[in-house]
N, C-alpha and C positions, 0 to 999 in steps of 0.2 A: 146093947144096941150095936148093930153092925152098920158100917158105912160102905158105900160102894167104893171100890178100888178104882183108881184113876191110873191111867197109862201114861207114863212119862214119855214125852216125845221131844226130840231135838230137830230143829230145822236147819237146812243149809242156808248160808248167807246169800247165795246166789240162786237164781231160777234153775230148776232142774230141766234137763233136756226133755223134748216132747216123747210121747209114746211111740211115734214112728222112729225117732232116732234111737231109742232104747231098743226097739225090735231089732233095728239094723246092727246095733253094737252087740246084741246078744247072739248074733250069728257067727261071731268070733272069726271074722275073715280079716286077713291082713289087707292094708291099704298099699296099692302100688306106690312106689317112690318114696315111702317113709317107713320107719320102724314103728309098729303099732304095739303099744304096752297096755295091758289091763292090770289094774290094781283092784283086787277083790277083797272085801272085808266082810267076812261072814262066819266068824267063830260063834259057836252055839251058846256060850255064856258071856258074850261081849256086853259089857255095860254100856249104858247110854252116856257115852263120852265121846265128844268130837276129837279127832286127832288130824292134824294138818300135815299133809305130804308136800314136800318141796321136790322140785325137779331141778337138778344141776345148781342147787343153792339159792335159787331165787323165785321162780314160779311157784305159787303155793296153791293147793287145793284141799279144802276141808273134807274129811271123811267121816261118816257115821256108821254105826253098826248096821250090818246088812246092806252095804252100799257097793257100788261098782264105779270106776272111773275108766275112761278110754283116753289114752294119750297117743297122739301121733307125733313122733319126733323125728328130727333129722337122723339118718343113719349114723351109726357109731356107738360110742359109749356114753352112758349118761348115769347120774347118780340120784336115786330116789332116796329120800330121808324123812324121818319124822322124830319128834322129840317126845320122850316118855320118861318121867322120874329124873328130870334134869340131865338126861343122856340123849345124845343124838344117835339114832340107829340108821346107818346108811345101808344101801344095797346097790350094787353096780349092775346095771343092765346094758347089754350090748346086742346089736343086731345090724343086719344089712337092710337095705331098702327092700320092701316087700315081705319082710319077716314079722312074726308075731310072737310076743312074749307074754306070759301071764305070771303074776306074782301076787302073793297074798300077804296082807297085813293081818297076821294071825295073833292069837292070844287074847288076854283080856286083863282087866284090872282086878278081877276076882282073886283074892289071896290064894286060893288052892289051885288055881290054874297057872299055866305058863304065862309070863309077862308078854307084853306086846313084842313081836319080832317079825321079820321078814321071812318069807318062805317061798321057794319055787320048786319044791320037791314033788308036787303032785299037780301038774297041769291039767289033766283030764278031770280029777276030783274038783279043782278050782272052778273049772267051767261048770260042772254041775251045781256047785254051790253058788256060783254067780247067777245062775237062772233064777234064784229065789230072791235076789237083791234088787235094789233100785238103782238105776244109772243116775248119778247125781252130777257127773261132769263128763263132757266130751271136748277135750282140749287139743289144740294142734299148736306145736311149737317147732316149725320145720326150718325157720330161717336162722336159728342159731347154730353155730359151728359145734360139731361134737367134740368131746374131750379126747 
């Protein structure tokens, strides 16, 4: 006897932005006066496993497979980080006011694939992959001083 397969889902702890905000974010336009950073998580074999991204060591946003985060930060240098397998994986991002950066939280927990890691090697490809994701956070931290 066969049983119907169920799809495993994971929810974000916070409400997701509206469809209008998501459409705005997916235009990938820089915001004047701030550094705009996109975090794309869209690996093809990514497991249903939340990962929390921190910004400059304190602000945290949970990510899910096939998700997108838009961050608007004070110009300067910032560190993005996530913890995986009891190890912190950091990534330094730097930019001026009005600039845009795209980084990917790539990899997976599948044993035959590369473990989770940061990548900024393919911004054009990351934009394409981001179009199939869901915007789960649209955050602005522009009052903190850059490092």
